[in-house]
C-alpha positions as CSV (number, residue, x, y, z in Angstrom):
1,M,18.3,21.4,-0.7
2,F,16.3,21.7,2.6
3,G,19.0,22.1,5.0
4,K,19.3,19.7,7.9
5,I,15.9,18.3,8.8
6,K,16.1,16.8,12.5
7,I,14.2,13.8,13.6
8,S,16.1,14.3,16.8
9,D,19.4,15.9,17.8
10,K,21.5,13.2,16.0
11,I,18.9,11.7,13.6
12,F,18.1,13.5,10.3
13,W,15.9,13.0,7.3
14,T,17.9,12.6,4.0
15,G,15.1,11.7,1.5
16,V,14.1,13.1,-1.8
17,N,10.9,13.8,-3.7
18,D,10.2,12.4,-7.2
19,R,7.4,14.2,-9.2
20,R,8.7,13.0,-12.5
21,K,8.2,9.3,-12.5
22,A,4.7,8.4,-13.9
23,L,4.3,4.7,-12.6
24,F,5.7,3.4,-9.3
25,E,7.1,-0.1,-10.1
26,N,6.1,0.6,-13.6
27,I,2.4,-0.2,-12.7
28,W,0.9,2.3,-10.2
29,P,0.1,5.8,-11.3
30,L,1.7,8.6,-9.3
31,P,-0.3,11.8,-9.8
32,E,0.8,13.3,-6.6
33,G,4.6,12.0,-7.0
34,V,6.2,9.9,-4.4
35,C,9.0,10.4,-1.9
36,Y,11.9,8.2,-0.9
37,N,12.8,8.6,2.8
38,S,16.4,7.8,4.0
39,Y,17.8,8.7,7.4
40,I,21.2,9.3,8.9
41,I,22.4,9.0,12.5
42,V,25.4,11.0,13.2
43,D,26.8,9.7,16.6
44,E,30.2,8.5,17.6
45,K,29.6,6.2,14.7
46,T,27.6,6.9,11.8
47,A,24.6,5.0,10.2
48,L,22.6,5.6,7.0
49,I,19.3,3.9,7.1
50,D,18.2,3.0,3.5
51,T,18.9,5.0,0.4
52,V,16.7,6.4,-2.4
53,D,15.8,5.5,-6.0
54,F,18.8,6.2,-8.4
55,S,16.5,8.4,-10.7
56,A,15.7,10.7,-8.0
57,G,19.1,10.8,-6.1
58,R,20.9,13.4,-8.0
59,S,22.2,15.2,-4.9
60,F,21.8,12.4,-2.4
61,L,25.5,11.6,-2.0
62,D,26.2,15.3,-1.4
63,T,23.4,15.5,1.2
64,V,25.0,12.4,3.0
65,E,28.5,13.9,3.0
66,K,27.2,17.3,4.5
67,H,25.5,15.6,7.4
68,L,28.6,13.6,8.2
69,E,30.6,16.9,8.5
70,G,33.9,15.1,7.8
71,K,33.2,11.9,9.4
72,T,33.1,8.7,7.5
73,L,30.1,6.6,7.0
74,D,30.4,3.6,9.3
75,Y,27.1,1.5,8.4
76,L,24.5,1.3,5.7
77,I,21.4,-0.5,7.2
78,I,19.2,-1.9,4.5
79,N,15.7,-2.6,5.8
80,H,14.4,-3.5,2.3
81,M,16.4,-4.4,-0.9
82,E,13.9,-3.0,-3.4
83,L,15.9,-0.7,-5.8
84,D,13.7,2.3,-4.9
85,H,15.7,2.1,-1.6
86,T,18.9,0.8,-2.7
87,G,19.5,2.8,-5.9
88,E,22.5,4.6,-4.4
89,V,24.3,1.6,-2.7
90,S,26.8,1.6,-5.6
91,G,27.8,5.1,-5.2
92,L,28.1,4.8,-1.4
93,L,30.4,1.8,-1.8
94,K,32.7,3.7,-4.1
95,K,32.6,6.8,-1.7
96,Y,33.0,4.9,1.5
97,P,34.6,1.6,0.6
98,E,35.0,0.5,4.3
99,I,31.3,0.8,5.1
100,K,29.6,-2.1,6.8
101,I,26.4,-3.2,5.1
102,V,23.7,-4.3,7.6
103,G,20.9,-6.7,6.9
104,N,19.7,-10.1,7.5
105,I,20.6,-13.4,5.8
106,N,18.0,-12.9,3.1
107,T,19.1,-9.3,2.6
108,R,22.5,-10.6,1.9
109,R,21.4,-13.0,-0.7
110,I,19.4,-10.3,-2.6
111,F,22.2,-7.8,-2.1
112,E,24.9,-10.1,-3.6
113,S,22.6,-10.7,-6.7
114,Y,22.4,-6.9,-7.4
115,F,25.8,-5.6,-6.0
116,G,28.2,-8.7,-5.8
117,A,29.5,-10.4,-2.7
118,T,31.4,-8.2,-0.2
119,S,33.2,-9.2,2.9
120,N,31.9,-6.0,4.8
121,F,28.3,-7.5,5.0
122,L,27.1,-7.6,8.7
123,D,24.2,-10.3,9.3
124,V,21.9,-9.2,12.1
125,G,19.0,-11.0,13.4
126,K,16.5,-10.9,16.3
127,G,18.0,-9.7,19.5
128,E,21.2,-8.4,18.0
129,T,22.2,-4.6,18.4
130,I,24.6,-2.1,17.0
131,D,25.9,0.5,19.4
132,L,26.6,3.9,17.7
133,G,27.5,5.6,21.0
134,Y,24.5,7.3,22.4
135,H,22.1,5.4,20.0
136,R,21.7,1.7,20.2
137,L,20.0,0.0,17.2
138,G,18.0,-3.3,17.3
139,F,16.3,-5.1,14.6
140,V,12.8,-6.5,14.0
141,M,12.5,-9.3,11.5
142,T,9.3,-8.7,9.2
143,P,9.5,-11.0,6.3
144,W,7.0,-10.6,3.5
145,V,6.2,-7.0,4.4
146,H,6.3,-7.1,1.5
147,W,9.5,-9.0,0.3
148,P,11.0,-11.9,2.1
149,E,14.0,-9.9,3.5
150,T,12.2,-6.9,4.9
151,M,12.9,-5.8,8.4
152,M,12.7,-2.8,10.7
153,T,15.3,-0.9,12.7
154,Y,14.5,0.3,16.1
155,D,16.5,3.0,17.9
156,R,16.2,1.9,21.5
157,T,17.5,5.1,22.9
158,E,14.9,7.4,21.4
159,K,12.1,4.9,20.6
160,V,12.3,5.6,16.8
161,L,11.1,3.0,14.4
162,F,12.6,3.0,11.0
163,S,9.8,0.9,9.4
164,G,10.7,0.3,5.8
165,D,7.8,0.3,3.4
166,A,5.4,-0.5,6.3
167,F,3.5,2.7,7.2
168,G,4.1,4.3,3.9
169,T,2.1,6.1,1.4
170,F,2.2,7.4,-2.1
171,G,2.6,11.1,-2.6
172,A,5.6,13.7,-2.7
173,L,6.2,15.7,0.5
174,N,5.0,19.2,-0.2
175,G,7.0,21.0,2.1
176,G,5.8,19.2,5.3
177,I,8.0,16.3,6.2
178,F,6.2,15.4,9.5
179,D,2.8,14.4,10.3
180,D,2.1,17.7,12.5
181,E,3.0,19.7,9.5
182,I,0.7,18.3,6.9
183,D,-3.1,17.8,6.4
184,F,-3.3,13.9,6.4
185,N,-6.6,14.2,4.6
186,F,-4.5,14.8,1.5
187,Y,-2.6,11.7,2.0
188,E,-4.9,9.2,3.4
189,G,-6.4,7.9,0.1
190,E,-3.0,7.5,-1.2
191,A,-1.9,5.7,1.9
192,L,-4.7,3.1,1.4
193,R,-3.9,2.9,-2.3
194,Y,-0.3,2.3,-1.5
195,Y,-1.2,-0.4,1.2
196,S,-4.0,-2.2,-0.7
197,N,-1.9,-2.5,-4.0
198,I,1.7,-2.9,-2.5
199,V,1.3,-4.5,1.0
200,G,-2.3,-5.9,1.1
201,K,-1.5,-9.2,-0.2
202,Y,0.7,-9.7,2.9
203,S,-1.8,-8.7,5.5
204,G,-1.2,-11.8,7.5
205,M,2.3,-11.1,7.8
206,V,1.5,-7.4,8.7
207,Q,-0.3,-8.8,11.6
208,K,2.7,-11.0,12.6
209,A,4.8,-7.9,12.5
210,F,2.4,-6.1,14.9
211,A,2.6,-9.1,17.2
212,K,6.4,-8.6,17.2
213,L,6.1,-5.0,18.1
214,A,3.6,-5.5,20.7
215,G,4.8,-3.8,24.0
216,V,7.6,-1.8,22.0
217,E,7.3,1.9,22.8
218,I,7.3,3.9,19.6
219,K,7.5,7.6,19.8
220,C,8.3,8.3,16.0
221,I,7.9,6.2,12.8
222,C,10.2,6.8,9.9
223,P,8.9,5.0,6.9
224,T,10.6,5.0,3.4
225,H,7.6,6.5,1.8
226,G,5.4,9.4,3.0
227,P,5.5,11.7,6.0
228,V,7.4,11.0,9.3
229,W,5.0,10.3,12.1
230,R,6.5,12.1,15.1
231,D,3.5,13.6,16.6
232,N,0.8,10.9,16.6
233,P,2.2,7.6,15.0
234,K,-0.8,5.9,16.6
235,T,-2.7,7.4,13.5
236,I,-0.9,5.3,10.8
237,I,-0.4,2.3,13.1
238,D,-4.2,2.1,13.6
239,L,-5.0,2.4,10.0
240,Y,-2.5,-0.4,9.0
241,D,-3.9,-2.5,11.7
242,R,-7.4,-2.1,10.6
243,W,-6.6,-2.5,6.8
244,S,-4.6,-5.7,7.6
245,R,-7.6,-7.2,9.3
246,Y,-9.8,-6.6,6.3
247,E,-11.9,-4.2,8.2
248,A,-13.9,-1.7,6.0
249,D,-16.1,1.4,6.2
250,E,-19.8,1.2,5.6
251,G,-20.2,1.8,1.8
252,V,-20.5,0.2,-1.6
253,V,-18.4,0.1,-4.5
254,I,-19.9,-0.7,-7.8
255,V,-17.6,-1.6,-10.6
256,F,-19.0,-2.3,-14.2
257,A,-17.9,-3.4,-17.6
258,S,-20.1,-2.1,-20.4
259,M,-19.4,-1.9,-24.1
260,Y,-22.6,-0.1,-25.1
261,G,-24.0,1.4,-21.9
262,N,-26.5,-1.3,-21.0
263,T,-24.7,-2.8,-18.1
264,E,-23.7,0.8,-17.1
265,N,-27.4,1.9,-16.9
266,I,-28.0,-1.1,-14.6
267,A,-25.1,-0.1,-12.4
268,D,-26.7,3.4,-12.0
269,Y,-30.1,2.1,-11.3
270,I,-28.8,-0.2,-8.4
271,A,-26.7,2.6,-7.0
272,R,-29.9,4.9,-6.9
273,K,-31.8,2.2,-5.1
274,I,-29.0,1.8,-2.5
275,A,-28.9,5.6,-2.0
276,E,-32.7,5.7,-1.7
277,A,-32.4,3.0,1.2
278,G,-30.1,5.4,3.1
279,V,-26.4,4.4,2.2
280,K,-24.4,7.5,1.6
281,N,-20.9,6.2,0.7
282,I,-21.3,4.8,-2.9
283,R,-18.6,4.8,-5.5
284,I,-19.1,3.8,-9.2
285,H,-16.4,2.9,-11.4
286,D,-16.0,2.0,-15.1
287,V,-13.4,-0.8,-15.0
288,S,-12.1,0.2,-18.5
289,K,-11.5,3.8,-17.5
290,T,-10.3,3.8,-13.9
291,H,-7.0,2.5,-13.2
292,I,-7.0,-0.8,-11.3
293,S,-5.0,0.6,-8.3
294,Y,-8.0,2.9,-7.5
295,L,-10.5,0.2,-7.9
296,I,-8.5,-2.1,-5.5
297,R,-8.3,1.0,-3.0
298,D,-11.9,1.4,-2.9
299,I,-12.8,-2.3,-2.8
300,W,-10.4,-2.5,0.3
301,K,-12.0,0.7,1.9
302,Y,-15.8,-0.4,1.7
303,R,-17.7,-3.4,2.9
304,G,-20.0,-3.9,0.0
305,I,-18.9,-4.9,-3.6
306,I,-21.0,-5.1,-6.5
307,L,-19.5,-6.2,-9.8
308,G,-21.3,-6.1,-13.1
309,S,-20.1,-7.3,-16.5
310,C,-21.4,-7.7,-20.0
311,S,-20.3,-11.0,-21.6
312,Y,-17.4,-11.0,-23.9
313,N,-16.8,-14.1,-26.1
314,A,-18.7,-16.3,-23.7
315,E,-16.5,-14.9,-20.8
316,M,-16.7,-11.7,-18.6
317,F,-15.3,-8.6,-20.0
318,P,-11.3,-8.8,-20.1
319,A,-10.8,-5.8,-17.9
320,M,-13.2,-7.3,-15.2
321,E,-11.4,-10.5,-15.5
322,H,-8.2,-8.7,-14.8
323,L,-9.8,-6.9,-11.8
324,C,-11.1,-10.3,-10.4
325,R,-7.6,-11.9,-10.8
326,E,-6.0,-9.0,-9.0
327,I,-8.4,-9.1,-6.3
328,T,-7.9,-12.9,-5.7
329,H,-4.2,-12.3,-5.9
330,A,-4.6,-9.7,-3.0
331,G,-6.5,-12.1,-1.0
332,L,-9.1,-9.7,0.2
333,K,-11.5,-11.1,2.8
334,N,-14.8,-10.3,4.5
335,R,-16.7,-8.6,1.9
336,K,-20.3,-8.6,1.0
337,S,-20.8,-9.1,-2.7
338,G,-23.5,-8.6,-5.5
339,I,-23.5,-9.5,-9.3
340,F,-25.1,-8.4,-12.2
341,G,-24.6,-8.4,-15.9
342,T,-25.9,-8.4,-19.5
343,F,-25.6,-10.5,-22.7
344,S,-26.8,-10.3,-26.3
345,W,-26.4,-13.9,-27.8
346,N,-24.6,-15.9,-25.0
347,G,-23.9,-15.4,-21.4
348,G,-20.7,-15.7,-19.5
349,G,-20.2,-12.4,-17.6
350,V,-22.6,-13.3,-14.6
351,K,-21.5,-17.0,-14.6
352,N,-17.8,-16.2,-14.3
353,L,-18.5,-13.3,-11.6
354,R,-20.4,-15.8,-9.5
355,K,-17.5,-18.3,-9.7
356,F,-15.1,-15.6,-8.7
357,A,-17.3,-14.7,-5.7
358,E,-17.6,-18.4,-4.6
359,D,-13.8,-19.0,-5.1
360,I,-12.8,-15.9,-3.0
361,K,-15.6,-16.8,-0.5
362,W,-17.3,-13.5,-0.4
363,E,-20.9,-13.7,0.8
364,Q,-23.4,-12.9,-2.1
365,V,-26.2,-10.9,-0.5
366,A,-28.8,-11.8,-3.1
367,E,-29.4,-13.7,-6.3
368,A,-27.4,-12.7,-9.3
369,V,-29.0,-10.3,-11.9
370,E,-28.6,-10.9,-15.5
371,F,-30.5,-9.6,-18.5
372,K,-30.6,-10.4,-22.2
373,G,-30.3,-7.2,-24.1
374,I,-32.1,-4.1,-22.6
375,P,-34.3,-4.9,-19.7
376,A,-37.8,-3.6,-20.0
377,D,-39.2,-1.2,-17.3
378,G,-41.0,-3.9,-15.3
379,D,-37.9,-6.3,-15.2
380,Y,-35.9,-4.6,-12.5
381,S,-37.3,-6.3,-9.4
382,K,-34.2,-8.4,-9.1
383,C,-32.0,-5.2,-9.1
384,D,-34.3,-3.8,-6.5
385,A,-33.8,-7.1,-4.3
386,L,-30.1,-6.9,-4.9
387,A,-29.9,-3.2,-3.8
388,A,-32.1,-3.6,-0.7
389,A,-30.1,-6.7,0.4
390,M,-26.9,-4.9,0.1
391,A,-28.2,-1.9,1.8
392,R,-29.2,-3.8,4.8
393,E,-25.9,-5.7,5.1
394,I,-24.1,-2.3,4.9
395,N,-26.2,-0.3,7.2
396,S,-27.8,-2.1,10.2
397,K,-30.2,0.8,10.8
398,I,-31.8,0.0,7.4
399,P,-35.1,-2.1,7.9
């Protein structure tokens, strides 16, 4: 479809775009689509690194055959067994029955559960290499980034890292395949949404992967999703390093749950006071309207988090409870928090939000704010205190 897209003289991109799928992993919205990246090395021996999702691979096998130019396919290297990267394995096995499947011991176990046992599986581990002729491939074990079998393949000859899902992003590739061909501002928000929702839970393992890559020269990063980083791979490396350390931008995210508008009005009031104090990056979300993946993204991005909930059957609002559960699941650390809410006949929202903040060990910058019914004009002093405390925590220049 695109012709041959070179990573180098013998390495080619063989990926596909998918703009039809509505939900990634049947959970995360894909308004900008997604791409599945695959790569082929055509040397004295040949190697395909990962495949693509079956639903998007209508011409994938033909593309591989064209790149081989009459050669057979010697190796299929599987960095990650998730089916959006192994969807074409069955087709490859039929077309190239002698192919060697390359992975680690955990790859083999998952592979056999999907495709059955094969005598052509080649286990590789730390320090092992495959010689293709000019290219010599090594392997970096990166378990739990973000499945137990994940690994990376490193071309020692040209310093190319095939990184699997690490350093990936949502979003189809709109003509530009490489980082020097795109405006990354278009992708950065989707890169963080991808990281925070797909990989973020395993941030500790991401840091361990960085430790294994310390001192390794990387001239190009080829992930399984998003652009190929041939010009400045340090851009995406630095972002992943920062995100996996739970570092954040100066700013405040306010997420509210409101049935009849009272809690929403308080959210707007607090946001206005924070803005008056000098904080510019403020995001307000209705937890019932905004998909949770965008909430998680912004909560990962900014240092200050203020959550507000009405009470619902003596608990917090169900959508807010869902959000708190997902944040806990992701294990996000190092955030400054504030809490507010309302009730009509019985509390529950604020009480449970406070327990959430205590359990996740987020510092609460001020006393929680709770109102029965609609607050009177003179009842907002605690909101003022919460806004002022949060503004000071976010911006050290605020007195």
